[in-house]
C-alpha positions as CSV (number, residue, x, y, z in Angstrom):
1,M,-0.1,0.1,0.0
2,I,1.5,3.3,-1.1
3,A,0.7,6.0,1.2
4,R,-0.1,9.1,-1.7
5,R,0.1,8.4,-5.4
6,I,-1.6,10.4,-8.3
7,F,-3.2,8.4,-10.8
8,R,-3.1,9.1,-14.6
9,D,-6.6,8.1,-15.3
10,R,-8.8,5.2,-13.8
11,R,-7.0,3.1,-16.2
12,D,-3.7,3.8,-14.6
13,A,-5.3,3.2,-11.3
14,G,-7.0,-0.1,-12.6
15,R,-3.8,-1.4,-13.6
16,A,-1.7,-0.6,-10.5
17,L,-5.0,-2.0,-8.6
18,A,-4.5,-5.3,-10.7
19,E,-0.5,-5.5,-9.6
20,E,-2.1,-5.4,-6.0
21,L,-4.2,-8.0,-6.6
22,S,-2.0,-10.3,-8.8
23,A,-2.7,-13.4,-5.8
24,Y,-5.8,-13.9,-8.0
25,R,-3.7,-14.2,-11.5
26,G,-4.7,-17.3,-13.1
27,R,-7.4,-18.4,-11.2
28,D,-11.1,-19.5,-12.9
29,D,-12.8,-18.3,-9.8
30,V,-12.3,-15.1,-10.1
31,V,-15.3,-12.3,-11.2
32,V,-14.5,-8.8,-11.4
33,L,-17.6,-6.8,-10.8
34,G,-17.0,-2.7,-12.0
35,L,-19.5,-0.4,-10.0
36,A,-20.7,1.5,-12.9
37,R,-19.9,4.0,-14.2
38,G,-16.4,4.8,-12.4
39,G,-15.5,1.6,-11.8
40,V,-15.6,0.0,-15.3
41,P,-12.4,1.5,-16.6
42,V,-11.0,0.4,-13.4
43,G,-12.2,-3.2,-13.2
44,W,-11.4,-4.1,-16.9
45,E,-7.6,-3.3,-15.9
46,V,-7.9,-5.6,-13.3
47,A,-10.1,-7.9,-15.2
48,H,-7.0,-7.7,-17.9
49,G,-4.3,-8.1,-15.7
50,L,-5.8,-11.1,-13.6
51,G,-7.2,-12.8,-16.5
52,A,-10.7,-12.7,-15.5
53,P,-13.8,-11.5,-16.6
54,L,-15.7,-8.4,-16.3
55,D,-19.2,-7.3,-15.6
56,V,-20.6,-4.1,-14.2
57,F,-22.6,-4.2,-10.8
58,L,-25.1,-0.5,-10.2
59,V,-25.3,1.2,-7.3
60,R,-27.1,4.5,-7.0
61,K,-27.1,7.0,-3.9
62,L,-30.5,7.8,-2.1
63,G,-30.5,11.5,-2.2
64,A,-32.4,12.8,1.0
65,P,-35.7,15.0,-0.1
66,Q,-34.8,18.4,-0.6
67,W,-31.2,17.7,-0.2
68,E,-30.7,15.7,-3.2
69,E,-26.9,15.9,-2.9
70,L,-26.8,14.4,0.4
71,A,-26.5,10.7,0.5
72,M,-29.0,9.0,3.2
73,G,-28.3,5.5,2.1
74,A,-27.4,3.7,-0.9
75,I,-29.1,0.9,-3.2
76,A,-27.6,-2.2,-5.7
77,S,-28.3,-4.2,-7.8
78,G,-29.7,-7.4,-6.8
79,G,-31.4,-5.3,-3.8
80,G,-29.2,-4.3,-1.7
81,V,-30.1,-1.3,0.7
82,V,-28.0,0.9,3.0
83,V,-29.7,3.9,4.9
84,N,-28.5,6.1,7.4
85,E,-31.1,5.9,10.0
86,Q,-28.9,8.1,12.1
87,L,-29.1,11.3,9.1
88,V,-32.6,10.1,8.4
89,A,-33.4,10.9,11.8
90,R,-32.0,14.0,12.7
91,L,-33.7,15.2,9.0
92,N,-36.7,13.7,10.2
93,I,-37.3,12.1,6.8
94,T,-40.3,9.6,7.1
95,E,-40.4,6.1,6.5
96,E,-42.7,6.9,3.7
97,A,-40.4,9.4,1.9
98,V,-37.4,7.2,2.3
99,E,-39.4,4.3,0.2
100,R,-40.4,6.8,-2.5
101,V,-36.8,7.3,-3.6
102,I,-35.6,3.7,-3.3
103,E,-38.5,2.8,-5.7
104,R,-37.4,6.0,-7.9
105,E,-33.6,4.5,-7.8
106,T,-34.6,1.2,-8.4
107,T,-36.5,2.2,-11.5
108,E,-33.0,3.9,-12.7
109,L,-31.0,1.2,-11.4
110,R,-32.8,-1.7,-13.6
111,R,-32.9,0.7,-16.8
112,R,-29.0,1.6,-16.5
113,E,-28.3,-1.9,-15.7
114,N,-30.6,-3.3,-18.8
115,A,-28.9,-0.6,-21.0
116,Y,-25.2,-1.7,-20.3
117,R,-26.1,-5.4,-20.5
118,Q,-27.7,-5.4,-23.6
119,G,-29.7,-8.2,-22.6
120,R,-26.9,-10.7,-21.2
121,P,-27.8,-12.5,-18.1
122,P,-26.0,-11.5,-15.0
123,P,-23.1,-13.3,-14.2
124,V,-23.9,-16.5,-11.8
125,L,-21.7,-15.6,-8.4
126,V,-22.3,-18.8,-6.5
127,G,-19.1,-20.2,-5.0
128,Q,-16.8,-17.7,-6.9
129,T,-14.5,-15.2,-5.3
130,V,-15.7,-11.4,-6.0
131,L,-13.9,-8.6,-6.5
132,L,-15.8,-5.6,-6.7
133,T,-14.2,-2.9,-7.9
134,D,-14.5,1.2,-8.2
135,D,-12.6,4.4,-8.8
136,G,-12.6,5.2,-5.4
137,I,-14.6,5.2,-1.9
138,A,-15.0,8.5,-0.2
139,T,-17.6,7.5,2.8
140,G,-18.4,3.6,1.8
141,A,-22.2,4.0,1.7
142,S,-22.4,2.6,-1.9
143,M,-20.0,-0.3,-1.5
144,R,-21.3,-1.5,1.7
145,A,-24.8,-1.6,-0.3
146,A,-22.7,-3.8,-3.4
147,V,-21.6,-5.8,-1.1
148,R,-24.7,-6.7,0.9
149,A,-26.1,-7.1,-2.6
150,V,-23.3,-9.5,-3.5
151,R,-23.4,-11.4,-0.4
152,A,-26.9,-12.6,-1.9
153,S,-25.8,-14.7,-4.4
154,E,-23.5,-16.7,-2.1
155,P,-20.0,-16.2,-3.5
156,A,-17.2,-17.6,-1.5
157,R,-15.6,-14.9,-1.1
158,V,-16.0,-10.5,-1.6
159,V,-13.1,-8.6,-1.7
160,V,-13.4,-4.8,-2.3
161,A,-10.5,-3.5,-4.4
162,V,-10.0,0.4,-5.1
163,P,-7.1,2.5,-6.4
164,V,-8.3,4.9,-3.3
165,A,-9.7,5.3,-0.2
166,P,-9.6,6.9,3.7
167,A,-8.2,4.7,5.9
168,S,-11.6,5.1,8.2
169,A,-13.8,3.4,5.1
170,C,-11.4,0.8,4.6
171,R,-11.7,-0.4,8.0
172,E,-15.6,-0.1,8.2
173,L,-15.7,-2.2,5.1
174,R,-13.3,-5.1,6.7
175,D,-17.2,-5.6,8.5
176,E,-18.6,-6.5,5.5
177,A,-16.2,-7.6,2.8
178,D,-13.4,-10.5,3.1
179,A,-11.1,-8.1,2.7
180,V,-10.1,-5.0,1.1
181,V,-7.4,-4.2,-1.4
182,C,-6.6,-0.5,-1.7
183,V,-3.7,1.3,-3.4
184,T,-3.3,4.3,-1.7
185,M,-4.9,6.0,1.5
186,P,-3.6,9.3,1.5
187,A,-3.6,11.3,4.7
188,G,-6.2,14.5,4.9
189,F,-8.2,12.9,2.3
190,Q,-11.1,15.0,1.1
191,A,-12.3,13.4,-2.3
192,V,-11.4,10.7,-4.9
193,G,-11.1,12.8,-8.1
194,Q,-8.0,15.0,-6.1
195,L,-5.8,11.4,-6.9
196,Y,-6.1,11.6,-10.4
197,A,-5.1,14.1,-13.1
198,D,-7.5,13.5,-15.3
199,F,-11.1,12.1,-13.4
200,H,-13.7,12.8,-16.5
201,Q,-17.2,11.3,-15.8
202,V,-17.4,8.3,-17.8
203,T,-20.0,8.2,-20.3
204,D,-22.8,5.0,-20.4
205,D,-21.3,4.4,-24.2
206,E,-17.4,4.1,-22.3
207,V,-19.4,1.7,-19.8
208,R,-20.8,-0.2,-23.2
209,D,-17.6,-0.3,-25.0
210,L,-15.4,-1.7,-22.3
211,L,-18.0,-4.5,-21.4
212,A,-17.8,-5.3,-25.1
213,T,-14.2,-5.4,-25.2
214,P,-12.6,-8.8,-24.1
215,T,-10.2,-9.1,-20.7
216,R,-8.6,-12.3,-21.8
């Protein structure tokens, strides 16, 4: 683990992450799931470096009513849900309001999933070692939702793998995942984008193109 490193872009970060995951190289029980959208370029490089298949995994932030940028939780493909109960209580958000946001974001999640997969079924994860990749972690809510959703598919092992995250988020995620691998955990962490020279918003077309490009 490197104290601080600046990545050129997500592909560069993915190659660095693949080196940290070299113990999984060449195994036939490994599946890489890239969190859409930023985790897919990272995940492609990881899958390519390890000789593993890649698929997409979706997580949607649950924006608090009237404060859409404020995350009160997250939902993930397969039904994983994480809600910040303390925040919900502090803002006096009703259970009905939370359910409305979950319903709306679930509809959008399914729409994007269909658009990215284009008819392909989700991967079979039973008994597999699943590497969940993203371009970085800030609070960890989205990744927690992803880990919980993947667990429901009965994999043998769930590994969170990211180029950058604060040490506190990694510690918390170790309670959810079987392992957490992070290339750099800089002191004074503020935002994932600070560790990238190029942190452009990944487009839907980029996600589809990467998913259509063989990793091995």
